[in-house]
C-alpha positions as a Markdown table, in Angstrom:
| # | Residue | x | y | z |
|---|---|---|---|---|
| 1 | Met | -18.4 | -0.8 | 2.3 |
| 2 | Lys | -20.8 | 1.5 | 4.5 |
| 3 | His | -23.4 | -0.2 | 6.0 |
| 4 | Tyr | -22.0 | -3.0 | 8.3 |
| 5 | Ser | -25.3 | -5.0 | 8.8 |
| 6 | Arg | -24.6 | -6.4 | 4.7 |
| 7 | Val | -21.3 | -7.2 | 6.2 |
| 8 | Ile | -22.2 | -10.1 | 7.8 |
| 9 | Ile | -23.6 | -12.9 | 5.8 |
| 10 | Ser | -24.4 | -15.7 | 8.5 |
| 11 | Pro | -22.7 | -17.3 | 11.5 |
| 12 | Leu | -21.1 | -20.5 | 11.1 |
| 13 | Val | -22.3 | -23.2 | 13.1 |
| 14 | Thr | -20.3 | -25.9 | 12.8 |
| 15 | Glu | -18.1 | -28.6 | 15.2 |
| 16 | Lys | -14.8 | -26.8 | 14.3 |
| 17 | Gly | -16.4 | -23.5 | 14.8 |
| 18 | Thr | -17.6 | -24.5 | 18.2 |
| 19 | Leu | -14.5 | -25.9 | 19.3 |
| 20 | Val | -13.0 | -22.9 | 18.6 |
| 21 | Asn | -15.8 | -21.0 | 20.2 |
| 22 | Glu | -14.7 | -23.3 | 23.5 |
| 23 | Gln | -10.8 | -23.0 | 23.3 |
| 24 | Gly | -11.1 | -19.4 | 22.3 |
| 25 | Asn | -13.5 | -17.2 | 22.6 |
| 26 | Gln | -13.6 | -17.1 | 19.4 |
| 27 | Val | -17.0 | -16.6 | 16.7 |
| 28 | Leu | -16.8 | -17.7 | 12.8 |
| 29 | Phe | -19.0 | -16.1 | 10.2 |
| 30 | Lys | -19.5 | -16.0 | 6.7 |
| 31 | Val | -18.8 | -12.6 | 5.4 |
| 32 | Val | -18.8 | -10.5 | 2.0 |
| 33 | Pro | -15.6 | -11.0 | 0.2 |
| 34 | Glu | -15.1 | -7.5 | 0.1 |
| 35 | Ala | -15.1 | -6.3 | 3.7 |
| 36 | Asn | -12.3 | -5.7 | 5.5 |
| 37 | Lys | -11.3 | -6.7 | 9.0 |
| 38 | Ile | -11.8 | -3.1 | 10.3 |
| 39 | Glu | -15.5 | -3.6 | 8.8 |
| 40 | Ile | -16.1 | -6.9 | 10.2 |
| 41 | Gln | -14.8 | -5.5 | 13.3 |
| 42 | Lys | -17.0 | -2.8 | 13.3 |
| 43 | Ala | -20.3 | -4.7 | 12.0 |
| 44 | Val | -19.7 | -7.4 | 15.0 |
| 45 | Glu | -19.5 | -4.4 | 17.7 |
| 46 | Glu | -22.7 | -2.6 | 16.0 |
| 47 | Phe | -24.7 | -6.1 | 15.8 |
| 48 | Phe | -23.8 | -7.9 | 18.7 |
| 49 | Lys | -23.4 | -5.3 | 20.8 |
| 50 | Val | -20.2 | -6.7 | 21.9 |
| 51 | Lys | -16.3 | -5.8 | 22.1 |
| 52 | Val | -14.2 | -7.6 | 19.3 |
| 53 | Ala | -10.2 | -7.9 | 20.2 |
| 54 | Lys | -9.1 | -9.3 | 17.1 |
| 55 | Val | -10.2 | -10.7 | 13.6 |
| 56 | Arg | -8.5 | -12.6 | 11.1 |
| 57 | Thr | -10.0 | -14.0 | 7.6 |
| 58 | Val | -9.5 | -16.9 | 5.4 |
| 59 | Arg | -10.5 | -16.1 | 1.4 |
| 60 | Leu | -12.4 | -19.8 | 0.5 |
| 61 | Leu | -12.4 | -20.7 | -3.4 |
| 62 | Gly | -15.4 | -22.2 | -4.9 |
| 63 | Lys | -15.4 | -25.9 | -5.3 |
| 64 | Arg | -16.3 | -27.4 | -8.7 |
| 65 | Arg | -19.4 | -29.3 | -9.2 |
| 66 | Arg | -21.1 | -31.1 | -11.6 |
| 67 | Val | -24.6 | -32.4 | -12.4 |
| 68 | Gly | -24.6 | -35.0 | -15.6 |
| 69 | Lys | -22.3 | -33.6 | -18.8 |
| 70 | Phe | -22.7 | -29.9 | -17.2 |
| 71 | Ser | -19.1 | -28.6 | -15.1 |
| 72 | Gly | -19.6 | -25.3 | -12.8 |
| 73 | Leu | -18.1 | -23.7 | -10.2 |
| 74 | Arg | -19.8 | -22.6 | -7.0 |
| 75 | Pro | -18.9 | -19.4 | -5.7 |
| 76 | Ala | -16.3 | -18.0 | -3.5 |
| 77 | Trp | -16.7 | -16.7 | -0.3 |
| 78 | Lys | -14.7 | -15.6 | 2.9 |
| 79 | Lys | -14.8 | -16.9 | 6.8 |
| 80 | Ala | -13.9 | -14.9 | 9.5 |
| 81 | Tyr | -12.4 | -15.6 | 13.0 |
| 82 | Val | -13.4 | -12.9 | 15.5 |
| 83 | Thr | -11.8 | -13.2 | 18.8 |
| 84 | Leu | -13.6 | -11.4 | 21.2 |
| 85 | Ala | -12.5 | -9.3 | 24.4 |
| 86 | Lys | -12.3 | -11.3 | 28.1 |
| 87 | Gly | -15.9 | -10.7 | 29.3 |
| 88 | His | -17.8 | -10.9 | 26.2 |
| 89 | Thr | -19.8 | -14.1 | 24.4 |
| 90 | Ile | -22.2 | -14.4 | 21.8 |
| 91 | Asp | -24.4 | -17.1 | 22.4 |
| 92 | Phe | -26.2 | -18.9 | 19.0 |
| 93 | Phe | -28.7 | -21.1 | 21.2 |
| 94 | Glu | -29.7 | -19.4 | 24.1 |
| 95 | Gly | -33.2 | -20.0 | 23.4 |
| 96 | Ala | -32.4 | -23.8 | 22.5 |
């Protein structure tokens, strides 16, 4: 994957995400399932102009959903825990 702008889908702003951010200077992102750790690191560094220390990824399977008699499967996705280097931060709520 050569275009780093297509690697990150969105930041995950959840209770667990804010707790991890406060404790370990980490940020959570929803990323493309085909992306590897090096591509995620370069995408975050390029997009947010920060230094990344470490990247951990988790593959999450899609949940089974049912509407009436129809049953289906939501798509699988990938979550990335990005640990930032000391002195670097990403604040998603600076305008709020």
